[in-house]
N, C-alpha and C positions, 0 to 999 in steps of 0.2 A: 711450545717455543713463549716461557714464562713471559711477564708484560717488561720485568726489567732488563728481558735478554732482547728483546724486540727494540726497546724503547736507545739500546745500547747501538744496535744495529745500524739503525738510522739517525745516529749524529752525525752530521757530514757536510757538505757546503750544501745549501740550497738551491743555489743558482738553478740545477738541472732541473726544480720544481717552478719556478719565476717566471724563465724563458721558452718561448720559443725556437721549434728548429729553423725557422723563417728566419731567427734575430739572428744566429750565428752562423747561417750560410754565407761562403762565398759567394759574390755576384759580382758582375755578369758571368753564367756559367760558359766553360770555353768549353767548345764542342768540334767532333771530329769530322772532317769534308769528306765526302765521295771521292774512294780512289787513294785518300791517303796514305804512303808508308810509313812505316816504323821511323824512317829517319826524320821525313815530315812532321810525323807527332812530336817525337822528342825534342825538334826544332820549337814546334808550339808551345809544347808545357816549358822550355828554357826561357821564351821568350816572354810569356806571360808570366813564370816566375811560382808554378803549379806544379801539382804532381801525377795528374789524371785528365785524362779527356775523355768527354762522353759523346756518345753515337746517339741520335735523334731520329723519330719518321717523320712524315710529313706531318704528323700533328705536334710534336715537341713533346711526344715519349718516350725516355730511354731506352731505347734496345740493346746497349754495351756500352761498357766501362772499360778503358787500356790506362793503366796505372805506369809509372815507372821503372815500380818491380816487372813489368811485364816487359817492359823493355828491357833491363840489365839483363833477364832471365832468357830473352831472344839473344842478347849478345853471345852472354856464357854459351850458348848451344849453339849457334849457327854461324859466331862470327862477326866477321863485316859482310854476310851476306845475309844477317837482319837487318840489315837498315833497308833493304830492298824488299822485305815482305808487304803485303800489305796490313794496316794495322788494323784490318778489322777483324782479320784473320788470330791474330793474339787477344782480342776483345772476351770479357766476361760478358755470360750470358745467364740466366736474367737477371738487371740488376737490383741490386738492393736500392730500396726506395723508404724515405720517411716522408709524412705529410708538412708541411710546411706551417702547419698549426699545432700538432707536435710538441709535445714538452721534451727539453733537453734532454731527461732523462730517458726516454721512449728511445730517441738514437741513439746514445749511450749503451743501451741495453742491447740493441739491433748490432750494434759494432761488434759489441762481445759476442755474444753467442755467434755469428757467420765468422766472426774472425776476420774481420775484412776493418782495411783503412779509411775507406771511402763510403759515402753514404747521400745518394743523389737526392737531394730535397724537390716533390713535384707539391702542383695545387691541385685545386681539387677535380681539377680535369684529367689529372695524372702526367701533366705537362712538367717536365723536368726543369726548373728555375734558378736550382743554384747546387752548393756541395757543401756539405760539412766533410772536415779529416779528424782523422781523430789525435793529431798533432795541432789544433786549432784547440782541440777539448782538452788539452791536457793543464792547463792555467784551472781549468773548473775541479781539479783537486779533489775527484771523485772516486770513492772508495768502490771495495767489492759490494755493497746493499745496489748499485744503480741497476745493478743486474736483473732485480725487482720489474725495472720500464719495458720489457722485451717479456717476462715469467706470462704475460697473460697467452701471447702470442704463440707460445710454447707448450701451455697447456693441451694437456690429450680427456681431459674429464674432471668432472668436479671438483673433485679434490685438488690437482691444477690449480684451480681456478679461488679454491677457497683460502689456498694458501697465501694468494695474492690481496683478497679480500681482508684476510685476519693482519693482515700489514697496513692497513691505512690508519687504521687508530696509529699506533705507535709516530706513522708518517705523520698523519696532523701533527701528535703532537710537540714532534724534535720540532717541525717547520714553527711552531707558534713559538716555541722555546729561541727561536732565530727570528724571531719578528717580523716572519713574512709575513705580510696582509691575509689577514682572513680570508676574505675573497676569491685571492690565487688558489690560498689551499680547498676552497673548497669548488674553484675550477678544476684543480689537478683530482678530488677526489670523484667529481662527473666525468672528468677523463675517464677514467680508469673504472668505472661504471659501465659509460658505452665502450669503453673496449673490453669489459667482462660479457657484454651483451653478445656487441661484435664474436665474438668467438665463441658464446655459448650458440649465437646462430649456425657458425662453422661446422659446429663439432654437432650438434643437431643435423643438420643437409647430410653430412657426412655419414653420422651413424643411417639415413633412411636409407641411401644409396647403398651400404654395404649390407643391407638386411633386405635389399630387392625392392625396397618401393618405389625407387628413382628419383631422379631428382627433380630438382623445382619444376612441373607443366609449364611455369611461365615465369617472366622476370617479377622479381617483387624488390622491397626493399622494405627493412626493419629499422621501425623508428624507436627511439627514446623518447619518451612524453616529461610533462614536469618541469623538477627542479633539476633533473641531470640535464635534460634537454635543455633548460637554461644556463647551466654549467653553474646552479648554485647549490648544490646538495652539500648535505654536511654529514653527520654521523650516526642520521637515523633514517637513514634510505628503504626503500621497498620498491618492488617494479613498477614500473609504470611504462608500457612498449605496446607497439602496435603492429602492424603488416599493410601494405597496400601490394599488391599486385595487380598484373594486366590481363589476368588471366579470366576464363567463364566462375560461374556458378558454381560449375560441376567441377571444377579446381579446388575446392572449399578441403576437402576430403583432404588433401596432400596437405594445405595451407593448417589446418585444423592439427594434426598430428605433431607438423612440425612446431609448431606454435608451444601446443604444452610440451614438445620436449626441450623447446629450449628456456622456457619458464623456470622449468623441475630441475634443467641444470643451474640456472641460477639459484634456486632457492636453496639446494643443495650446494651451494657456494658461499652463502649467506647471505643472499640477497632477498628478504621475503619476499610473497607473495601479496599484492595489492590485495588489503581487505577490501577495497571499492572492487576490485575484480578486472582494473584495467590493466587489460594482459592480452596477449597474442593467441593463449590461447582458450581465450573467450570469444565468441563468433562475433558478439558486438565490437571486436577489436580487433578483427582482419579483412578486408573487403580487397574487390579490385575499384579502380579508381572516379566509377559510375558508382559504388555503391556508399562511397564517402563521398562523393559530391551531395547522396542523397542526404548524408548522414548529417555533413554540416548544415543542409538548410534546413532539416528538420531540428537541429540543436537552433536557428538564428530564428528560423519561424514562432518555436514554444520554448523561450530561454527560460523554463521554470525547472524547481528540483534537480532530478541527475542529469539534464540536458544540459545546465549552466555548469555541474558540477565537474563531467565530463569534454564542457569545449575548456574550459578554463588550462586543465592540463593538456588537453588535443591541441592548442592554438602556442605554445611551447614545446614542438617538436624538434627533434634532429635525427638526422637520420646514420645511422652507422653502420648497415650494410646494404649488400644488394646494388640496383640501377638506383644512384641515386636522381638522376633525372626524376624516375616516379614521384618519389619525395617531395623533390623542388615543385611539380605539377602542380601534386595536390596541396603543397604553401602556398604556393599561389593564388591558386582556386579559392583556396580559404581567406586568405588575406582580400582579395577582391570582395567576397561575399560581406565578409565582416565591415568592411570599410561604407558601406550603404545599407548598414543594417544598425540605425541609429539606437530603436531602440532594443537592440542585441545589449550594443556597450553600457546603455543605460542600465542593463540587469546584470550584468558582469560586477558592477560596482553596487551594487542595492546593496550591499550586508554591510559597509562601509561604516553604519550607524552604529551597528554592532562592535567594532571595533577602535574607537575611538582611545586615544592615549588614556591610558589610566593615573589620571594626576585629579588629587582630590580638590577642595576648594583654598586649603590652606598651601598649594604646592607640592604637596607630599605624595609620592608615588603608594596607589593603592595595592596591594600584594593580595596573596590566596591567605593571609592568616599565619600562613609559615615563611612569611617574608620574602615569596619568589613572585615571580612575575610570568607569564608565558609571552614571551618577544617574539614566539613566531606569529600570534597570535594577534599581538598588538603594533607590531613594529614591519616585521615583514609583510606579510599578508594583504596591509594595507596597501603600501608602497606596490607590491609587486601586482595585486590589481588594478591598479589607477594607473601603473605606467604600460600596461600589456594594454587596458582600452583605447587609452588615447595614443597609445600607437597602433594600434590597429585601426583605426578610425581616421590616422594620415598615412597610410601603407605602408607604415615602416616593418620593416622586414624583420628585424634583430628582433631575438629569444630572449638575452640576459637582462636584469631588470639594471643597471648601471648601464650597460653598453645604450636602453632604451631613453633612459631620461638623459643621457648625454646628445643622442637623435634628435630627442626631442627639442632641446637647446640649439642644437644646429641651425633647425628646421624653423626659430624662432616662436616658439610652444611655451618654451619656458624661459623665464631671466634667468642667464649665464649664473648671477651669482646667486639665486637662489635654489638651480640646478647642483651650484657648486655646491652649496650647503646639505643639501638633499643627499647626495653622493657620499658626504661624508658621514653623515648620521646613517646611512645603509653599512658603511663600512663598521661602523662603531658596533648595532646592533649585531653582524654578521659573526663581529668578533668575540665580543661576550656571549653568544650563541655557541658556538664554537669552543670558547674557554670553557664552559661550561660542561657541555657534552665531553670534552678531552678529562675533565676533573672525577667525574664520573666514571670514566672507562677508567681510569688509572683506581678508582676504588673499587673497582668490580662490582660495578653498575650500570645497568643500560643506561644509556645517555636518551634526554628528552627534550624538551622545548621550552624548558623552566631556569631560569636562571634566579638565583640567590641573590637580592638586590642589597639585600644586610650583610654581605658578604664583600661588597666593593667598597672602596675608600670612597671619603665626601667630595672629591676630585670629579672621579670617574661616574658616580650619583648625578650629579651636576648633570654633566657631560650627558647622559643617559635622560635625564629629564628633559633635556633642550630637545634632543635628538626626537627623541617620540613627542615634543611638539612640535617641531618640524615638519615632522610625516605628518602631524595630525592637519597644519595648515594647508601643506601644501598639496595632500588629494583631497581637500576642501577645493581649492582651485583650481585644479586638472581636472577634477569631477563638475566643476561646474562648467568648465569647457566644452564637456559632455552633455551637459545639461541635466543633470544629476543629483 
């Protein structure tokens, strides 16, 4: 697809890319009672003014759904006798669901693919918490392009994944044109990256089963690390992933083959291999729980060189597939260890001295000689490193930079006014980086982390200088509280 065609495809209402399923779900969820008849169900729907009832098991997970259309069809088939039929007998199973933190575009794509009018919203434990209906989504005025949201799940190979990956640039450009916040766009890119990793893991395991290598020998979780884990991926991604499992050392053969397949699928889909080797295809990035605990202790005990680089990426983890409880246990252990290791947290921020705001004696922005600044190095990284270290010091589990800053302010560790200004500075730097990357894509160039500040108008240059100064000042304040 030519760039102009792709951009036209994504000129659509940005609402589904800015809002989560949980925000638009109807609540409270109305559920079917045990022993309920069709007539009972119809009356319950009429009283609540809804078009579907959900059956849940004792843990709150959805096990069946009955819609008003099911009732109408039963009446057409059975006549008046349908009223006394058990509601459970007419329910559709399995129930199609969407996570409450998934973007609305995912829900729309899923409804289109399965040709359904109701989608149950579930929390991280799989419990049904709300309902999204096609009728409620009509106001979004979404076009056919929203089918992209579910194409990852429908992909059967690397080519299918690559088609979705290729659309991220045009999508980011379209959302920028509609003045969507750059951090929201980064969150969408991160979500798609996590979805691609999740699907690659599913395809890799299915291929191993089909080839006679069997299913996983023990429960496992696939982790996405770094910027995708923080929800801050822009348009210069690479793979950062890992595996934690509940097996033995002898099981590494299976997990090694699985990791290699998954990472190859992602590379073929357009997400390059990590140059630093932070991938589940490498033995260092797949372990059982005890192995990971040992690795965390080693990083904290000797926070130098590669140990610190690896720890930086690791602490921004997000589980995307498999047994999420394993990932939560590992993350909890790592948080507890870091919180009681001040020397480790100080080491995490020791490179800040080489990342000062590039502002000269006369207030001018110092560039590389071609009018460009590396805003990742001099804007994002200082804030990311410091917010991460201070959050770890106080046991804050959040991984996103903006979320960490907000949590630090709520905990009384940052002045609210300073935190608000820091948030605005972070948003501006992200916006300038993403705009520069989109511009390079439109020119047919590879995006990077450089921003041509000479191309900015005087107002935005002034705002950028103020933002970099504030980031510089606030990282000094935060590092001081760490003893750095």
